[in-house]
C-alpha positions in Angstrom: 155.8 79.4 29.9 151.9 79.6 30.5 150.4 82.2 32.9 149.1 81.6 36.4 145.4 81.1 36.8 145.3 84.4 38.8 147.1 86.2 36.1 144.5 85.0 33.4 141.6 86.0 35.6 143.1 89.5 35.9 143.8 89.7 32.2 140.4 88.7 31.5 139.0 91.5 33.9 141.3 94.0 32.3 140.1 93.1 28.7 136.3 92.8 29.4 136.1 95.8 31.8 133.1 97.3 30.0 131.3 94.1 30.5 132.1 93.8 34.0 131.1 97.5 34.6 127.7 96.7 33.1 127.5 93.5 35.2 128.3 95.8 38.4 125.7 98.3 37.6 122.9 95.6 37.4 124.2 94.1 40.5 123.8 97.6 42.2 120.2 97.4 41.1 119.9 93.8 42.6 121.2 95.1 45.8 118.4 97.6 46.3 116.4 95.1 48.8 119.7 94.5 50.8 120.2 98.4 51.2 116.8 99.2 52.2 115.1 96.1 53.9 116.4 96.7 57.4 115.8 100.5 57.2 112.1 100.1 55.9 111.4 97.3 58.5 112.5 99.9 61.1 110.3 102.6 59.8 107.4 100.3 59.7 107.8 99.2 63.3 108.8 102.5 64.9 106.9 104.9 62.8 103.9 102.7 62.0 102.9 99.8 64.2 104.5 100.9 67.4 103.2 104.4 66.9 99.7 103.1 66.4 99.5 104.1 62.7 99.1 100.5 61.0 98.4 102.2 57.6 102.0 103.9 57.8 103.5 100.5 58.8 102.0 98.6 55.8 103.0 101.5 53.6 106.6 101.2 54.5 106.2 97.3 53.9 104.7 98.2 50.6 107.9 100.1 49.7 109.9 97.0 50.7 107.9 95.0 48.3 108.5 97.4 45.5 112.3 97.5 46.4 112.1 93.5 46.0 110.5 93.8 42.5 113.2 96.2 41.5 115.9 93.9 42.9 114.4 90.8 41.0 114.6 93.0 37.8 118.2 93.7 38.5 118.8 90.0 39.0 117.4 89.0 35.7 119.4 91.7 34.0 122.5 90.8 35.7 122.1 87.1 34.8 121.6 88.1 31.1 124.7 90.2 31.2 126.9 87.4 32.7 126.8 85.7 29.3 128.8 88.5 27.9 131.5 87.8 30.4 131.3 84.0 30.7 131.1 82.9 27.2 134.3 84.9 25.7 136.2 83.4 28.9 135.1 79.7 27.8 136.3 80.4 24.2 139.7 81.4 25.4 139.9 78.1 27.5 138.9 76.1 24.4 141.7 77.6 22.3 144.3 77.0 25.0 143.1 73.5 25.7 143.0 72.6 21.8 146.4 74.3 21.2 148.0 72.5 24.2 146.5 69.0 23.1 147.5 69.3 19.5 151.1 70.2 20.1 151.6 67.5 22.6 150.2 65.0 20.4 152.1 66.0 17.5 155.3 66.4 19.1 157.8 63.6 17.9 158.3 60.7 20.6 155.4 61.8 22.6 152.2 59.6 23.1 148.9 60.8 22.2 147.5 63.2 24.7 144.5 61.2 25.7 143.7 63.6 28.8 143.4 66.5 26.4 139.9 65.2 25.6 138.9 65.4 29.4 140.5 68.9 29.4 138.7 70.1 26.3 135.2 68.8 27.5 134.9 68.1 31.1 137.4 70.6 32.6 136.5 73.6 30.2 133.0 73.2 30.9 133.6 73.1 34.7 135.9 75.9 34.4 133.1 77.9 32.4 130.4 77.2 34.9 132.6 77.8 37.8 133.7 81.2 36.5 130.1 82.4 36.0 129.2 81.0 39.5 132.1 83.0 41.3 131.6 86.1 39.4 128.1 86.2 40.5 128.6 85.1 44.1 131.6 87.2 44.8 130.0 90.3 43.3 126.7 89.8 44.9 128.3 89.4 48.4 130.5 92.4 47.9 127.6 94.8 46.8 125.2 93.2 49.6 127.7 93.4 52.2 128.5 97.0 51.6 124.6 97.7 51.4 124.2 95.9 54.7 126.8 97.7 56.5 125.5 101.2 55.2 122.0 100.4 56.3 123.2 99.4 59.6 125.1 102.4 59.9 122.2 104.5 58.9 120.0 102.7 61.6 122.6 103.1 64.3 126.3 102.9 64.3 126.3 100.8 67.5 125.0 97.9 65.6 127.8 97.5 63.6 129.8 96.5 66.8 127.7 93.1 66.6 128.0 92.6 63.0 131.4 93.5 61.7 133.8 91.7 64.0 132.2 88.2 63.6 131.7 88.9 59.8 135.5 89.5 59.3 136.5 86.5 61.6 134.4 84.2 59.5 135.7 85.5 56.2 139.3 85.2 57.7 138.7 81.7 58.9 137.3 80.7 55.3 140.3 82.3 53.4 142.8 80.6 55.6 141.2 77.4 54.7 140.9 78.0 50.9 144.5 77.3 50.2 144.4 73.7 51.8 140.9 73.2 50.1 142.5 74.2 46.8 145.2 71.8 47.1 142.8 68.9 48.0 140.5 70.0 45.1 143.7 69.9 42.8 144.1 66.3 43.8 140.5 65.4 43.1 141.0 66.8 39.6 144.2 65.0 38.9 142.7 61.7 40.1 139.8 62.2 37.8 142.0 63.0 34.9 144.3 59.9 35.8 141.3 57.8 35.6 140.2 59.2 32.3 143.8 58.6 30.9 143.9 55.1 32.3 140.4 54.1 30.9 141.1 55.4 27.5 144.7 53.6 27.5 142.9 50.5 28.5 140.1 50.8 26.0 142.6 51.2 23.3 144.7 48.2 24.3 142.1 45.4 25.3 143.6 42.9 22.9 147.1 43.5 24.2 146.1 43.2 27.7 144.5 39.9 26.9 147.5 38.7 24.7 150.1 39.6 27.4 147.8 38.1 30.3 148.3 41.4 31.9 144.3 41.5 33.1 145.4 41.4 36.9 148.1 44.0 36.5 145.9 46.3 34.8 142.9 45.6 37.2 145.2 46.5 40.1 146.6 49.5 38.2 143.0 51.0 37.5 141.8 50.0 40.9 144.7 52.0 42.2 143.6 55.3 40.4 140.0 54.9 41.5 141.0 54.4 45.2 143.3 57.6 44.8 140.2 59.4 43.6 138.2 58.2 46.4 140.7 59.2 48.9 141.2 62.7 47.4 137.4 63.2 47.4 137.2 62.0 51.1 140.0 64.5 52.1 138.2 67.2 50.4 134.9 66.4 52.0 136.5 66.7 55.6 137.5 70.3 54.9 134.0 71.2 54.4 133.7 71.3 58.2 135.8 74.6 58.1 133.5 76.0 55.5 130.7 75.3 57.8 132.3 76.9 60.7 133.1 80.1 58.8 129.6 80.4 57.8 128.3 79.9 61.3 130.8 82.5 62.7 130.0 85.1 59.9 126.4 84.5 59.4 124.7 83.3 62.4 126.9 84.8 65.2 125.8 88.2 64.5 122.2 87.3 64.9 123.0 85.6 68.4 125.0 88.8 69.5 122.3 91.4 68.4 119.6 89.3 70.3 122.0 88.9 73.4 122.9 92.5 73.2 119.4 93.8 72.8 119.0 95.0 76.4 122.3 97.0 76.2 121.3 98.6 72.9 117.8 99.5 74.2 119.3 101.2 77.3 121.7 103.1 74.7 118.9 104.6 72.8 118.5 102.1 70.0 115.0 101.6 68.9 113.1 98.3 68.7 112.6 98.9 65.0 116.4 99.4 64.7 117.1 96.1 66.4 114.4 94.4 64.0 116.0 96.1 61.1 119.3 94.8 61.9 118.1 91.4 62.4 116.5 91.8 58.9 119.7 92.9 57.4 121.5 90.0 58.7 119.1 87.3 58.3 117.6 88.1 54.9 120.6 89.8 53.2 123.9 89.3 54.6 123.7 85.6 55.7 122.4 84.5 52.3 124.9 86.5 50.5 127.8 85.1 52.8 126.5 81.6 52.3 126.6 82.0 48.6 130.1 83.3 48.7 131.4 80.5 51.1 129.7 77.7 49.1 130.5 79.4 45.7 134.1 80.1 46.3 134.6 77.0 48.2 133.2 75.0 45.6 133.0 76.6 42.1 135.9 78.8 43.1 138.2 75.8 43.8 137.1 74.0 40.8 137.8 77.2 38.7 141.4 77.3 40.2 142.3 73.9 39.7 140.8 73.2 36.2 142.1 76.4 35.0 145.6 75.7 36.3 145.4 72.1 34.7 144.4 73.7 31.5 147.2 76.3 31.6 149.9 73.5 32.6 148.9 71.6 29.7 149.1 74.5 27.3 152.5 75.5 28.8 153.9 71.9 28.8 153.0 71.6 25.1 155.2 74.3 24.1 158.7 73.5 22.7 161.4 73.0 25.3 159.0 71.9 28.1 158.2 68.7 29.3 154.6 67.2 29.3 152.8 65.5 32.2 153.5 61.7 31.8 150.7 59.7 30.3 148.9 57.3 32.5 150.1 53.7 32.2 148.0 51.7 29.4 148.3 48.1 28.3 152.0 48.5 27.5 152.9 49.9 30.8 150.9 47.3 32.6 152.8 44.8 30.7 156.1 46.2 31.1 155.7 46.6 34.9 156.0 42.7 35.1 159.0 40.7 34.9 160.3 39.6 31.6 159.5 35.9 30.7 162.3 33.2 31.1 162.0 31.2 28.8 160.0 33.6 26.7 156.1 33.0 26.9 153.4 33.3 24.1 150.5 35.5 24.7 147.1 34.3 24.0 144.8 35.3 21.1 145.6 38.4 19.3 149.1 39.5 20.0 150.3 42.9 18.9 147.9 45.6 18.0 146.6 45.7 14.5 146.4 49.5 14.5 150.0 50.2 14.2 150.7 51.0 17.9 154.0 49.8 19.3 153.7 46.2 20.9 153.3 46.0 24.4 156.2 44.7 26.6 155.8 41.0 27.2 154.1 40.1 30.4 154.3 37.1 32.8 153.7 36.7 36.3 156.5 36.9 38.9 158.5 33.9 39.9 156.4 33.6 43.2 153.3 33.4 41.1 154.5 31.1 38.6 155.8 28.5 41.4 152.4 28.7 42.7 150.7 27.5 39.6 151.2 24.1 38.1 152.7 23.5 34.7 150.9 21.4 32.0 153.1 18.1 31.4 152.3 17.9 27.8 149.8 18.9 25.1 147.1 16.5 26.2 143.6 18.2 26.0 140.5 17.0 27.9 137.1 18.4 27.9 134.6 16.7 30.4 130.9 17.5 30.0 131.7 21.0 28.9 128.5 23.4 28.4 128.9 27.0 27.4 126.3 29.6 26.6 126.8 33.4 26.2 123.8 34.2 28.4 122.1 32.3 31.0 118.7 32.5 28.8 120.4 31.7 25.6 120.9 28.2 23.9 124.2 26.7 24.7 126.8 26.9 22.0 128.5 23.9 23.4 126.5 21.4 25.4 127.9 18.5 27.4 130.9 18.0 25.2 133.5 15.2 26.1 136.8 15.5 24.1 140.0 13.7 24.7 143.1 14.5 22.5 146.7 12.8 23.1 149.6 14.9 22.9 150.7 15.7 19.4 147.1 14.9 18.0 146.1 17.1 14.8 142.2 17.9 15.2 140.3 19.8 12.5 137.1 21.4 13.8 134.4 21.7 10.9 130.8 23.0 11.0 128.6 25.7 9.4 129.0 29.2 10.3 128.1 30.0 13.8 128.3 26.4 14.8 130.7 27.3 17.7 134.1 26.5 16.4 135.6 29.8 17.5 133.8 29.5 20.9 135.2 26.0 21.4 138.8 27.3 20.4 138.5 30.0 23.1 137.3 27.6 25.8 140.1 25.2 25.1 142.7 28.1 25.1 141.4 29.2 28.7 139.8 32.5 27.1 136.2 31.5 28.0 135.1 29.6 31.1 132.4 27.1 30.7 129.1 27.3 32.8 129.6 23.5 33.7 132.3 20.8 33.0 136.1 21.2 33.0 138.9 21.7 30.6 142.5 20.2 31.2 145.5 21.0 29.3 148.6 18.6 30.1 146.5 17.2 33.0 146.1 20.6 34.7 142.6 22.4 34.9 142.9 25.4 32.6 141.1 27.6 35.0 143.7 27.0 37.5 146.5 28.1 35.4 147.6 31.8 36.0 148.2 34.0 33.1 152.0 33.2 32.8 151.5 29.4 32.7 148.7 29.8 30.3 150.3 32.0 27.8 153.2 29.9 28.0 151.5 26.6 27.3 149.4 27.4 24.3 149.1 29.9 21.3 145.9 30.8 19.7 145.9 32.6 16.5 142.6 34.1 15.2 141.5 34.8 11.8 142.4 38.5 12.2 146.2 38.7 12.3 147.7 41.5 14.3 150.8 43.2 13.0 152.3 46.3 14.6 154.5 49.2 13.2 158.0 48.1 13.7 160.6 45.9 11.9 159.9 42.8 10.5 162.3 41.0 13.1 160.2 42.5 16.1 156.9 41.2 14.5 158.2 37.7 13.8 159.9 37.2 17.3 157.4 39.0 19.4 156.4 35.8 21.1 160.1 34.4 21.2 162.3 37.2 21.5 165.6 35.3 22.1 164.9 33.1 19.0 168.3 32.4 17.2 168.7 33.6 13.5 168.8 29.8 12.3 165.5 29.2 14.3 164.0 32.3 12.7 165.0 31.3 9.3 163.7 27.7 9.7 160.3 29.0 10.9 160.0 31.6 7.9 161.0 28.9 5.5 158.5 26.2 7.0 155.6 28.7 6.7 156.4 29.6 3.3 157.0 33.3 4.2 160.6 33.5 2.6 159.3 35.5 -0.4 157.6 37.9 1.8 160.7 38.6 3.9 162.8 39.1 0.8 160.0 41.4 -0.8 160.0 43.4 2.4 163.8 43.9 2.4 165.0 41.6 5.2 164.2 41.1 8.8 165.4 44.7 9.7 163.0 46.2 7.1 160.2 48.4 8.8 156.6 47.1 8.5 153.6 49.3 8.0 150.4 47.0 8.6 148.3 49.0 6.4 150.5 48.4 3.6 150.3 44.6 3.9 147.7 42.4 2.6 145.4 40.2 4.7 147.2 37.0 3.8 150.8 38.6 4.4 149.6 39.5 7.9 148.5 35.9 8.4 152.0 34.7 7.4 153.8 36.9 9.8 151.4 35.7 12.5 151.9 32.3 11.6 155.7 32.6 11.8 155.3 34.3 14.9 153.3 31.2 16.3 155.6 28.7 15.2 158.7 29.8 17.0 157.8 29.5 20.8 158.0 26.1 22.2 154.4 25.5 23.4 152.3 22.4 23.8 149.2 23.3 22.1 148.6 25.5 19.1 145.1 26.6 17.9 144.6 28.0 14.6 141.1 29.8 14.5 140.8 30.1 10.5 144.4 31.6 10.8 145.0 30.7 7.2 141.6 31.8 5.7 143.3 34.5 3.5 146.0 32.0 2.0 145.6 30.0 -1.1 145.1 26.5 -0.5 148.6 25.6 -1.3 150.0 28.2 1.1 147.6 26.8 3.7 148.7 23.4 3.3 152.4 24.5 3.8 151.6 26.4 6.8 149.5 23.6 8.5 152.1 21.0 7.8 154.7 23.2 9.5 152.5 23.2 12.6 151.6 19.5 12.1 155.3 18.5 11.9 156.0 19.7 15.6 155.5 17.5 18.6 152.6 20.2 19.8 149.0 19.2 19.7 147.3 21.3 16.9 143.6 22.1 16.7 142.7 23.9 13.4 139.2 25.4 12.9 138.8 24.6 9.4 137.2 26.5 6.4 138.4 24.0 3.6 138.0 20.2 3.3 141.8 19.9 2.7 142.5 20.9 6.2 140.2 18.2 7.5 141.9 15.8 5.2 145.2 16.5 6.7 144.0 15.9 10.4 144.3 13.0 12.5 140.8 13.4 13.8 137.9 15.7 12.7 135.3 17.2 15.0 132.0 18.2 13.3 130.0 20.8 15.2 126.5 21.5 14.6 125.5 23.8 17.6 125.4 21.7 20.8 125.6 18.4 18.6 129.4 17.3 18.0 130.5 14.2 16.2 134.2 13.0 16.4 135.9 10.6 14.1 138.4 10.3 11.2 137.7 11.6 7.8 136.6 8.1 6.4 134.5 7.4 9.5 132.5 10.6 9.3 131.9 10.3 5.6 130.2 7.2 6.5 128.6 8.1 9.7 127.9 11.7 9.7 125.3 13.3 7.3 126.4 16.9 8.1 129.9 16.2 7.2 129.0 14.7 3.8 127.1 17.9 3.1 130.1 20.0 4.0 132.2 18.0 1.8 129.9 18.3 -1.0 129.8 22.4 -0.2 133.5 22.6 -0.2 133.8 20.6 -3.3 131.3 23.0 -5.2 133.2 26.0 -3.9 136.5 24.6 -5.1 135.1 23.8 -8.4 133.5 27.3 -8.8 136.8 28.9 -7.9 138.6 26.8 -10.5 136.3 28.1 -13.2 
């Protein structure tokens, strides 16, 4: 069990007692002006200026100037001494935060403690700076308050009646409000930490979020964290009024009382110089020290207690037998918070993560959302006057493109590198929205489809195949979890992945993505994409790591389905198998059959010659 913040601070005080004593000694030197200022002013007025001895008055003020210089020297030494107290404390916190984070992250069955980064960087530095500020403010106030009260008693004990009661009242008011302020400060820290966890989780699962169509859910979840942080900050800000009130009562009310009670003080033998000295004590020493104490303890002190508490909680929760703080929801949680698909729906490009993390839960919209969005009737693809560029000032990648594909059409998209093939695939899949024109799938505008309908109507497989740590069955059926064993066997056979399944040890064999070749990962992704009953399949160089024979087997498996098939090709053989070929050369596009394009399109002939040369080189 981890210690409480107060216990840790007391332990620090005991173990570094010598450092604190040296710091206190220099603080006493720093307080010399606070002790002597009012008394020297009283002497300058009573024994100097009012007595007609101006030279004596200036002499007393000269002594005050010397006291200020001594105090400045003490301030410098105290600040230097502060490092000997603060830096070892920071080292202790770094050890606690690092130990807690490593233990939590290494524990079996626990996710990585992403909030540990926030604790190690932001929170440790906040605690370090706050600790130094609190030590200085508290010690300065204590030494100054005692010096001022001694000085007032030396001038005239009656003056204490006008200073001590309001000072104590202000302190009590502030300390009573401090507990509520600490609770609200804790809420601010927790909200900031939740945002850090959420952002870290989202950044690590962007592909999963897109693949699952969970953008809206994640946006709402992150927005909720930000709103909670804003509410916590506003609630804390409202309590600053109590801090201001405490400062007014303890720092300003004594001045008002002294001025209002001046006639009574004079009648009871208090000199004019003593009254001016009392005002000097309060306005020049006590009030600034109280302001620093209230603002420091109400600001830095709260940050210290809360951040120190969070660091200690994390260190204690990481110990064996304790329960850690739940991690903020990331891509997987965002997707899991939605209802499961019925029938199963296929996410868009990407799929599971390539880094070996567990796959996110499959996401769809609720039944209410789904009913509000039209469903494509078939795999007909229509592009009307589509223009797209990646920046307003950049040349369009696709410009004024018209394209119409009947359901079940097999289209090959070819062109030199950078011609816009992948961009076109993303536009058709609804991943990119054109600046002009429209895209329809099955008669429905793609931009009007919600994430559920869109991911349930098409599958986009990119060049980089995503395989996650899990069983082979989980990887293959990720897009269609209710697929039967015969359907799975048929898909594996159709893609030509049977030898891979046998080599890995069957469907229940564990899969480690790093141990698979790029071609093997593509085979798994292709089987995964073949299973769900979607109307449109887009293969964006999804077979580039397969040999030509394996590529042909995979493409024929997709072509044998009633779905519309669009293949961004990197070999001439893909174009030969297609019903139509779209040649892209930047914004210029030409559509036709293989034979038509050989006759009418010079770029297509060049591509054929290039592919033939590459094939000949490969055979040699």
